[in-house]
Backbone as ProteinMPNN parsed JSONL, in Angstrom:
{"seq_chain_A": "MIEATRRDDDWLLDAEVRAAVRRLADEDGGWQAGPGLPWALLPLEPVHLLTALPAVGDHGVPDGVPGMVAEALRAVGATTLVEELAEDLLRHRACVLL", "coords_chain_A": {"N_chain_A": [[0.862, -1.177, -0.027], [0.515, 2.201, -0.829], [1.302, 5.106, 0.868], [1.009, 8.246, 2.62], [2.131, 9.711, 5.571], [1.536, 11.806, 8.413], [3.717, 13.567, 10.369], [4.272, 15.523, 13.063], [4.682, 18.627, 11.697], [5.205, 17.901, 9.116], [4.874, 16.027, 6.041], [5.404, 12.626, 5.461], [6.61, 10.538, 3.082], [6.14, 7.127, 2.155], [8.636, 4.592, 1.436], [8.003, 3.366, -1.071], [6.545, 5.317, -2.402], [8.415, 7.449, -2.498], [10.315, 6.203, -4.181], [8.753, 5.933, -6.509], [8.257, 8.581, -7.218], [10.864, 9.444, -7.703], [11.527, 7.794, -9.815], [9.646, 8.62, -11.819], [10.426, 11.295, -12.101], [13.039, 11.015, -13.119], [12.408, 9.758, -15.56], [11.083, 11.826, -16.803], [12.856, 13.908, -17.196], [14.523, 14.371, -15.041], [15.339, 15.313, -11.658], [14.56, 18.373, -10.005], [15.77, 21.18, -8.248], [14.051, 22.664, -5.505], [11.022, 23.505, -3.689], [8.866, 21.902, -4.322], [7.4, 19.147, -6.234], [8.852, 18.192, -9.464], [8.037, 20.321, -12.253], [7.587, 18.844, -14.575], [6.199, 16.654, -13.789], [3.595, 17.414, -13.487], [0.299, 16.48, -13.83], [-1.752, 15.941, -16.74], [-4.509, 15.462, -17.001], [-7.494, 17.129, -16.124], [-8.707, 17.04, -13.436], [-6.787, 15.628, -11.974], [-4.607, 17.281, -12.337], [-5.397, 19.673, -11.028], [-5.642, 18.648, -8.432], [-3.026, 17.864, -7.839], [-1.627, 20.233, -8.033], [-1.004, 21.922, -5.696], [1.365, 20.749, -4.762], [3.345, 20.863, -6.638], [6.186, 22.188, -8.34], [8.151, 25.278, -8.167], [9.034, 28.627, -7.198], [9.204, 29.854, -9.736], [7.093, 29.849, -12.437], [6.659, 27.883, -15.228], [6.295, 28.888, -18.686], [3.151, 28.507, -20.201], [2.02, 26.928, -18.186], [0.122, 28.478, -16.628], [-1.956, 28.632, -18.451], [-2.626, 25.952, -18.83], [-3.6, 25.392, -16.275], [-5.828, 27.116, -16.196], [-7.359, 25.981, -18.3], [-7.868, 23.469, -17.135], [-9.409, 24.271, -14.975], [-11.661, 25.243, -16.334], [-12.496, 22.867, -17.462], [-13.532, 21.556, -15.292], [-15.733, 23.022, -14.643], [-15.515, 25.77, -14.039], [-16.342, 29.161, -14.784], [-16.158, 31.936, -14.674], [-13.788, 34.584, -14.232], [-11.594, 32.94, -14.663], [-8.868, 32.913, -15.5], [-7.752, 34.619, -13.577], [-8.242, 33.166, -11.25], [-6.696, 30.876, -11.822], [-4.124, 32.033, -11.747], [-4.013, 32.812, -9.079], [-4.163, 30.345, -7.821], [-1.751, 29.245, -8.619], [0.047, 31.128, -7.486], [-0.364, 30.719, -4.772], [0.4, 28.162, -3.985], [0.857, 25.328, -1.877], [3.473, 24.28, -1.679], [5.041, 26.407, -2.212], [4.321, 28.321, -0.348], [4.717, 27.133, 2.18]], "CA_chain_A": [[-0.025, 0.012, 0.04], [1.298, 3.436, -0.882], [0.633, 6.1, 1.747], [1.808, 9.304, 3.202], [1.726, 9.915, 6.938], [1.863, 13.126, 8.934], [4.444, 13.608, 11.645], [4.434, 16.939, 13.452], [4.209, 19.533, 10.631], [5.683, 17.401, 7.835], [4.34, 14.767, 5.474], [6.444, 11.704, 5.147], [6.222, 9.544, 2.056], [6.797, 5.863, 2.379], [9.707, 4.266, 0.475], [7.474, 3.082, -2.373], [6.116, 6.58, -2.995], [9.63, 8.122, -2.837], [10.881, 5.501, -5.363], [7.965, 6.208, -7.682], [8.508, 9.977, -7.568], [12.182, 9.569, -8.293], [11.512, 7.151, -11.163], [8.958, 9.476, -12.725], [11.27, 12.493, -12.303], [14.111, 10.605, -13.986], [11.846, 9.558, -16.901], [10.587, 13.093, -17.367], [13.894, 14.901, -17.3], [15.37, 14.555, -13.873], [14.907, 16.021, -10.442], [14.915, 19.768, -9.955], [15.812, 21.802, -6.898], [12.931, 23.522, -5.189], [10.19, 23.014, -2.617], [7.818, 21.004, -4.838], [7.735, 18.129, -7.235], [9.181, 18.841, -10.758], [6.921, 20.703, -13.12], [7.353, 17.836, -15.566], [5.269, 15.627, -13.238], [2.215, 17.942, -13.396], [-0.585, 15.641, -14.667], [-2.482, 16.643, -17.788], [-5.895, 15.268, -16.803], [-7.84, 18.26, -15.309], [-8.903, 16.818, -12.018], [-5.491, 15.265, -11.377], [-3.771, 18.492, -12.364], [-5.83, 20.58, -9.934], [-5.354, 17.996, -7.154], [-1.574, 17.78, -7.634], [-1.036, 21.54, -8.187], [-0.353, 22.482, -4.492], [2.63, 20.133, -4.422], [4.184, 20.894, -7.83], [6.938, 23.324, -8.792], [8.854, 26.189, -7.348], [8.503, 30.011, -7.411], [9.154, 30.203, -11.158], [6.122, 29.028, -13.158], [7.006, 27.795, -16.671], [5.362, 29.372, -19.707], [2.147, 27.535, -20.577], [1.377, 26.315, -17.081], [-1.114, 29.164, -16.281], [-3.019, 28.291, -19.433], [-3.021, 24.592, -18.467], [-4.437, 25.45, -15.088], [-7.071, 27.714, -16.613], [-8.146, 25.002, -19.023], [-8.323, 22.455, -16.147], [-10.513, 24.846, -14.243], [-12.837, 25.239, -17.244], [-12.985, 21.489, -17.666], [-14.324, 21.06, -14.103], [-16.899, 23.817, -14.491], [-15.284, 27.22, -13.76], [-16.832, 29.952, -15.947], [-15.855, 33.342, -14.527], [-12.501, 34.924, -13.632], [-10.791, 31.687, -14.709], [-7.441, 33.239, -15.55], [-7.374, 35.155, -12.305], [-8.241, 32.022, -10.301], [-5.515, 30.079, -12.16], [-2.939, 32.795, -11.266], [-4.064, 32.722, -7.615], [-3.812, 28.953, -7.428], [-0.315, 29.108, -8.832], [0.792, 31.931, -6.554], [-0.6, 30.342, -3.37], [0.613, 26.709, -3.839], [1.405, 24.982, -0.538], [4.905, 24.022, -1.74], [5.703, 27.71, -2.22], [3.974, 29.021, 0.89], [5.242, 26.441, 3.328]], "C_chain_A": [[0.879, 1.235, 0.0], [0.528, 4.483, -0.009], [1.591, 7.155, 2.185], [1.27, 9.471, 4.61], [2.202, 11.286, 7.382], [2.547, 12.954, 10.27], [4.752, 15.064, 11.94], [3.904, 17.82, 12.312], [4.685, 19.084, 9.231], [4.969, 16.15, 7.368], [5.506, 13.926, 5.11], [5.904, 10.656, 4.127], [6.876, 8.23, 2.332], [7.821, 5.584, 1.29], [9.204, 4.021, -0.932], [7.097, 4.335, -3.095], [7.38, 7.357, -3.402], [10.256, 7.524, -4.12], [10.108, 5.846, -6.634], [8.17, 7.618, -8.12], [9.868, 10.149, -8.229], [12.239, 8.954, -9.699], [10.805, 8.043, -12.195], [9.78, 10.765, -13.069], [12.412, 12.146, -13.27], [13.608, 10.402, -15.4], [11.479, 10.838, -17.54], [11.63, 14.235, -17.31], [14.671, 15.237, -16.09], [14.732, 15.386, -12.819], [15.338, 17.464, -10.578], [14.945, 20.253, -8.486], [14.538, 22.645, -6.718], [12.0, 22.805, -4.175], [9.173, 21.985, -3.061], [8.332, 19.94, -5.765], [8.045, 18.84, -8.545], [7.975, 19.18, -11.567], [6.581, 19.637, -14.194], [6.376, 16.768, -15.073], [3.862, 16.138, -13.109], [1.329, 17.105, -14.356], [-1.332, 16.515, -15.699], [-4.002, 16.528, -17.607], [-6.403, 16.337, -15.763], [-7.999, 18.054, -13.815], [-7.624, 16.471, -11.32], [-4.569, 16.461, -11.372], [-4.115, 19.358, -11.21], [-5.552, 19.989, -8.559], [-3.865, 18.035, -6.846], [-0.966, 19.204, -7.512], [-0.377, 22.067, -6.905], [1.045, 21.95, -4.239], [3.675, 20.235, -5.569], [4.886, 22.249, -8.012], [7.647, 24.138, -7.737], [8.318, 27.602, -7.622], [8.343, 30.386, -8.883], [8.134, 29.269, -11.864], [6.47, 29.051, -14.65], [5.878, 28.357, -17.582], [4.384, 28.208, -20.013], [1.411, 26.969, -19.371], [0.092, 27.117, -16.642], [-2.253, 28.818, -17.189], [-3.552, 26.85, -19.199], [-3.958, 24.574, -17.281], [-5.814, 26.043, -15.364], [-7.975, 26.693, -17.373], [-8.671, 23.914, -18.114], [-9.54, 22.981, -15.358], [-11.764, 24.906, -15.04], [-13.399, 23.825, -17.385], [-13.77, 20.969, -16.471], [-15.443, 22.055, -13.759], [-16.705, 25.313, -14.191], [-15.648, 28.004, -15.005], [-16.41, 31.428, -15.838], [-14.533, 33.525, -13.825], [-11.562, 33.715, -13.629], [-9.304, 31.995, -14.67], [-6.941, 33.739, -14.228], [-7.263, 34.071, -11.249], [-6.969, 31.139, -10.568], [-4.256, 30.745, -11.608], [-2.882, 32.723, -9.734], [-3.653, 31.372, -7.12], [-2.3, 28.721, -7.571], [0.508, 29.919, -7.776], [0.709, 31.446, -5.132], [-0.459, 28.789, -3.188], [1.242, 26.435, -2.497], [2.918, 24.826, -0.572], [5.679, 25.314, -1.764], [5.514, 28.449, -0.885], [4.628, 28.49, 2.135], [6.744, 26.363, 3.226]], "O_chain_A": [[1.885, 1.299, 0.707], [-0.678, 4.688, -0.143], [2.81, 6.994, 2.134], [0.061, 9.379, 4.818], [3.136, 11.855, 6.816], [2.039, 12.293, 11.176], [5.414, 15.745, 11.157], [2.715, 17.729, 12.006], [4.563, 19.844, 8.27], [4.52, 15.328, 8.167], [6.483, 14.402, 4.532], [4.878, 10.01, 4.342], [8.048, 8.19, 2.706], [7.852, 6.306, 0.293], [9.864, 4.404, -1.898], [7.306, 4.427, -4.305], [7.441, 7.876, -4.517], [10.668, 8.257, -5.019], [10.698, 6.03, -7.699], [8.254, 7.86, -9.324], [10.012, 10.903, -9.191], [12.871, 9.476, -10.617], [11.297, 8.207, -13.312], [9.788, 11.221, -14.213], [12.709, 12.94, -14.162], [14.27, 10.81, -16.355], [11.557, 10.939, -18.765], [11.262, 15.408, -17.373], [15.394, 16.233, -16.053], [13.731, 16.068, -13.038], [16.364, 17.754, -11.194], [14.21, 19.758, -7.632], [14.033, 23.248, -7.664], [12.2, 21.63, -3.865], [8.658, 21.248, -2.221], [9.527, 19.841, -6.043], [7.578, 19.96, -8.756], [6.995, 18.435, -11.583], [5.442, 19.545, -14.653], [5.788, 16.053, -15.884], [2.986, 15.394, -12.666], [1.599, 17.046, -15.555], [-1.497, 17.717, -15.491], [-4.724, 17.431, -18.031], [-5.84, 16.45, -14.674], [-7.468, 18.83, -13.02], [-7.369, 16.94, -10.21], [-3.796, 16.615, -10.427], [-3.226, 19.76, -10.458], [-5.26, 20.725, -7.616], [-3.484, 18.222, -5.691], [0.112, 19.352, -6.938], [0.72, 22.619, -6.991], [1.842, 22.612, -3.575], [4.783, 19.718, -5.431], [4.274, 23.306, -7.863], [7.734, 23.747, -6.573], [7.252, 27.747, -8.22], [7.446, 31.151, -9.235], [8.309, 28.05, -11.875], [6.563, 30.119, -15.256], [4.692, 28.289, -17.258], [4.8, 27.051, -20.069], [0.26, 26.556, -19.516], [-0.919, 26.493, -16.318], [-3.399, 28.72, -16.749], [-4.743, 26.578, -19.348], [-4.961, 23.86, -17.261], [-6.828, 25.564, -14.856], [-9.172, 26.579, -17.11], [-9.805, 23.466, -18.287], [-10.52, 22.278, -15.115], [-12.845, 24.652, -14.508], [-14.612, 23.621, -17.422], [-14.579, 20.052, -16.608], [-16.045, 21.946, -12.691], [-17.693, 26.041, -14.102], [-15.329, 27.606, -16.126], [-16.32, 32.1, -16.866], [-14.174, 32.747, -12.941], [-10.817, 33.511, -12.671], [-8.563, 31.399, -13.888], [-5.859, 33.363, -13.78], [-6.322, 34.051, -10.455], [-6.282, 30.728, -9.633], [-3.4, 30.058, -11.049], [-1.799, 32.585, -9.165], [-2.909, 31.238, -6.148], [-1.674, 28.076, -6.73], [1.519, 29.441, -7.261], [1.611, 31.719, -4.34], [-1.126, 28.201, -2.337], [2.068, 27.214, -2.022], [3.594, 25.193, 0.389], [6.849, 25.341, -1.384], [6.425, 29.104, -0.379], [5.04, 29.238, 3.022], [7.395, 25.808, 4.111]]}, "name": "protein", "num_of_chains": 1, "seq": "MIEATRRDDDWLLDAEVRAAVRRLADEDGGWQAGPGLPWALLPLEPVHLLTALPAVGDHGVPDGVPGMVAEALRAVGATTLVEELAEDLLRHRACVLL"}
C-alpha cells in the first residue's frame, strides 16, 4: 500500500512513493531543486492536475502552465474569472507558501 503519513508539521512519504517519484522524475527529465515536485510531473488530466497543483513546482512558473491550469478549471466547471483564479492557485501553492 502506498501512503503518506503526517508527523508533526511534515508529510512523510513511504519508500514506495519516494521511489515512484524519483522514477517519474528521472523519466521526465530529472529532479529539480525546489520545494515542490518537478513541473514535468504535473498531470495533464484536469482533476488530477488541480489535485496535484499544490505540491508541484517552485516559485518560477514555466510558460504555458497558467493556461493549462485555466483549461483544467474550465474542464471542471469554472466559468468566470478563470485566468485570475489560475494565477491565484499558482501563486498560493502549498509548496511555495510552506
